One Martini backbone bead per residue (centre of mass of N, CA, C, O) as a GRO file, in nm:
protein
  163
    1MET     BB    1  -9.009 -15.172   9.643
    2THR     BB    2  -9.117 -15.219   9.350
    3PRO     BB    3  -9.034 -15.157   9.030
    4ASN     BB    4  -9.331 -15.028   8.975
    5HIS     BB    5  -9.268 -14.844   9.267
    6ARG     BB    6  -9.078 -14.623   9.231
    7ALA     BB    7  -8.874 -14.395   9.426
    8SER     BB    8  -8.789 -14.043   9.504
    9ASN     BB    9  -8.616 -13.790   9.597
   10TRP     BB   10  -8.527 -13.476   9.530
   11ALA     BB   11  -8.216 -13.514   9.520
   12ALA     BB   12  -8.217 -13.745   9.311
   13PHE     BB   13  -8.354 -13.590   9.088
   14ALA     BB   14  -8.154 -13.348   9.075
   15ALA     BB   15  -7.909 -13.529   9.001
   16ALA     BB   16  -8.035 -13.658   8.738
   17GLU     BB   17  -8.214 -13.361   8.668
   18PRO     BB   18  -8.115 -13.047   8.703
   19GLU     BB   19  -8.273 -12.875   8.494
   20LEU     BB   20  -8.560 -12.967   8.561
   21ALA     BB   21  -8.550 -12.915   8.865
   22LYS     BB   22  -8.511 -12.609   8.846
   23THR     BB   23  -8.768 -12.544   8.691
   24VAL     BB   24  -8.963 -12.661   8.900
   25GLU     BB   25  -8.871 -12.497   9.146
   26ASP     BB   26  -8.926 -12.220   9.018
   27ARG     BB   27  -9.231 -12.259   8.979
   28PHE     BB   28  -9.289 -12.297   9.286
   29GLY     BB   29  -9.138 -12.020   9.370
   30ALA     BB   30  -9.332 -11.802   9.227
   31PHE     BB   31  -9.540 -11.924   9.438
   32THR     BB   32  -9.711 -12.014   9.729
   33HIS     BB   33  -9.966 -12.148   9.599
   34HIS     BB   34 -10.107 -12.473   9.553
   35VAL     BB   35 -10.208 -12.801   9.418
   36LEU     BB   36 -10.361 -13.070   9.592
   37ALA     BB   37 -10.394 -13.420   9.535
   38THR     BB   38 -10.624 -13.648   9.672
   39LEU     BB   39 -10.777 -13.925   9.852
   40ARG     BB   40 -11.058 -14.033   9.940
   41LYS     BB   41 -11.225 -14.284  10.090
   42ASP     BB   42 -11.391 -14.337   9.803
   43GLY     BB   43 -11.156 -14.236   9.572
   44SER     BB   44 -11.197 -13.956   9.535
   45PRO     BB   45 -11.109 -13.646   9.460
   46ARG     BB   46 -10.892 -13.396   9.617
   47THR     BB   47 -10.860 -13.042   9.638
   48SER     BB   48 -10.585 -12.830   9.760
   49GLY     BB   49 -10.429 -12.601   9.921
   50LEU     BB   50 -10.060 -12.528   9.916
   51GLU     BB   51  -9.756 -12.534  10.075
   52VAL     BB   52  -9.409 -12.552   9.985
   53ARG     BB   53  -9.082 -12.725  10.040
   54PHE     BB   54  -8.736 -12.686   9.977
   55LEU     BB   55  -8.537 -12.905  10.190
   56ASP     BB   56  -8.271 -13.093  10.227
   57GLY     BB   57  -8.356 -13.270   9.958
   58GLU     BB   58  -8.665 -13.197   9.999
   59LEU     BB   59  -9.017 -13.239   9.973
   60TRP     BB   60  -9.257 -13.047  10.150
   61LEU     BB   61  -9.562 -13.105  10.349
   62GLY     BB   62  -9.771 -12.875  10.510
   63MET     BB   63 -10.027 -12.905  10.781
   64MET     BB   64 -10.297 -12.887  10.937
   65PRO     BB   65 -10.456 -13.009  11.190
   66GLY     BB   66 -10.691 -13.237  11.066
   67SER     BB   67 -10.684 -13.222  10.781
   68LEU     BB   68 -10.809 -13.370  10.506
   69LYS     BB   69 -10.542 -13.408  10.351
   70ALA     BB   70 -10.394 -13.552  10.583
   71LEU     BB   71 -10.596 -13.785  10.614
   72ASP     BB   72 -10.566 -13.889  10.330
   73LEU     BB   73 -10.252 -13.951  10.347
   74ARG     BB   74 -10.272 -14.154  10.581
   75ARG     BB   75 -10.449 -14.356  10.413
   76ASP     BB   76 -10.332 -14.232  10.122
   77PRO     BB   77 -10.016 -14.132   9.989
   78ARG     BB   78 -10.122 -14.032   9.733
   79PHE     BB   79 -10.012 -13.775   9.492
   80SER     BB   80 -10.070 -13.443   9.348
   81LEU     BB   81  -9.872 -13.158   9.226
   82GLN     BB   82  -9.958 -12.824   9.138
   83ALA     BB   83  -9.854 -12.554   8.998
   84ASN     BB   84  -9.891 -12.236   8.995
   85PRO     BB   85  -9.967 -12.052   8.701
   86GLY     BB   86 -10.088 -11.789   8.740
   87GLU     BB   87 -10.140 -11.532   8.552
   88GLY     BB   88 -10.298 -11.607   8.297
   89THR     BB   89 -10.125 -11.780   8.002
   90GLY     BB   90  -9.805 -11.792   8.015
   91MET     BB   91  -9.645 -11.991   8.199
   92GLY     BB   92  -9.365 -11.956   8.295
   93GLY     BB   93  -9.191 -12.265   8.246
   94GLY     BB   94  -9.459 -12.394   8.273
   95ASP     BB   95  -9.615 -12.692   8.352
   96VAL     BB   96  -9.624 -12.845   8.682
   97ARG     BB   97  -9.579 -13.190   8.811
   98ILE     BB   98  -9.615 -13.391   9.112
   99SER     BB   99  -9.569 -13.732   9.198
  100GLY     BB  100  -9.668 -13.958   9.483
  101ARG     BB  101  -9.554 -14.002   9.817
  102ALA     BB  102  -9.656 -13.954  10.158
  103VAL     BB  103  -9.452 -13.910  10.455
  104GLU     BB  104  -9.485 -13.904  10.777
  105VAL     BB  105  -9.363 -13.695  11.035
  106GLY     BB  106  -9.274 -13.712  11.344
  107ASP     BB  107  -9.238 -13.523  11.632
  108GLU     BB  108  -8.964 -13.687  11.725
  109GLU     BB  109  -8.821 -13.603  11.479
  110ALA     BB  110  -8.546 -13.428  11.372
  111THR     BB  111  -8.659 -13.325  11.099
  112LYS     BB  112  -8.889 -13.159  11.222
  113ALA     BB  113  -8.714 -12.968  11.389
  114GLY     BB  114  -8.561 -12.852  11.143
  115TYR     BB  115  -8.811 -12.739  11.001
  116VAL     BB  116  -8.906 -12.551  11.225
  117LYS     BB  117  -8.649 -12.376  11.236
  118GLU     BB  118  -8.664 -12.281  10.932
  119VAL     BB  119  -8.994 -12.211  10.895
  120GLU     BB  120  -9.195 -12.147  11.128
  121PRO     BB  121  -9.457 -12.290  11.193
  122PRO     BB  122  -9.753 -12.349  11.286
  123GLU     BB  123  -9.862 -12.490  11.589
  124PRO     BB  124  -9.960 -12.757  11.502
  125PHE     BB  125  -9.848 -13.017  11.255
  126HIS     BB  126  -9.816 -13.156  10.945
  127LEU     BB  127  -9.554 -13.375  10.804
  128PHE     BB  128  -9.434 -13.433  10.466
  129ARG     BB  129  -9.258 -13.655  10.284
  130THR     BB  130  -9.138 -13.715   9.959
  131GLU     BB  131  -9.210 -13.957   9.697
  132LEU     BB  132  -9.117 -13.986   9.378
  133THR     BB  133  -9.282 -14.094   9.053
  134GLU     BB  134  -9.333 -13.800   8.909
  135VAL     BB  135  -9.231 -13.562   8.650
  136VAL     BB  136  -9.397 -13.273   8.491
  137ARG     BB  137  -9.349 -13.087   8.184
  138THR     BB  138  -9.537 -12.825   8.021
  139TYR     BB  139  -9.494 -12.674   7.689
  140VAL     BB  140  -9.433 -12.415   7.457
  141GLU     BB  141  -9.284 -12.430   7.128
  142ASP     BB  142  -9.272 -12.191   6.896
  143ASP     BB  143  -9.589 -12.183   6.872
  144THR     BB  144  -9.620 -12.520   6.793
  145TYR     BB  145  -9.536 -12.695   7.044
  146LEU     BB  146  -9.613 -12.958   7.254
  147VAL     BB  147  -9.432 -13.015   7.556
  148ALA     BB  148  -9.322 -13.318   7.726
  149GLN     BB  149  -9.175 -13.383   8.039
  150VAL     BB  150  -9.073 -13.711   8.164
  151TRP     BB  151  -9.022 -13.839   8.498
  152LYS     BB  152  -8.870 -14.138   8.633
  153PRO     BB  153  -8.744 -14.352   8.827
  154GLY     BB  154  -8.464 -14.483   8.649
  155GLU     BB  155  -8.519 -14.264   8.423
  156PRO     BB  156  -8.518 -14.083   8.166
  157VAL     BB  157  -8.611 -13.826   8.003
  158ARG     BB  158  -8.908 -13.767   7.835
  159THR     BB  159  -8.979 -13.634   7.506
  160LEU     BB  160  -9.280 -13.477   7.393
  161LYS     BB  161  -9.418 -13.399   7.066
  162ARG     BB  162  -9.675 -13.166   6.943
  163THR     BB  163  -9.916 -12.991   6.725
   0.00000   0.00000   0.00000
């Protein structure tokens, strides 16, 4: 990858920014279903529901065979994943989003067998390992500030505040 297209797996992000990583993982762990954005053949966005797993230092995306989101990712691996905000407007822990590239894991790979053993998904299925290019958390501080924490591989977290 070129310097402008750096990516990182979940373990590297968590090692670099453990506090933000825990907050993000907790937000995804609060609910089962989240929203995945992929790109259609014509370049327009597609959003789909999705379950995610944090396992063995990776963020995994599992999908039904032949699903449109899986076909989108096979064609163009770029994605954005939004955590389910939950009921109401409280959004405890803030609003979190992860962007990156999804790399499909083949049926013959040992990592897929390990995922199957741990998660016991319905088979067959597509499994994608993620390469993170950005993690963003947005929240309200003291009922006054909108705060955005932005992380990109190789950079410290940037915190932006506005009223």
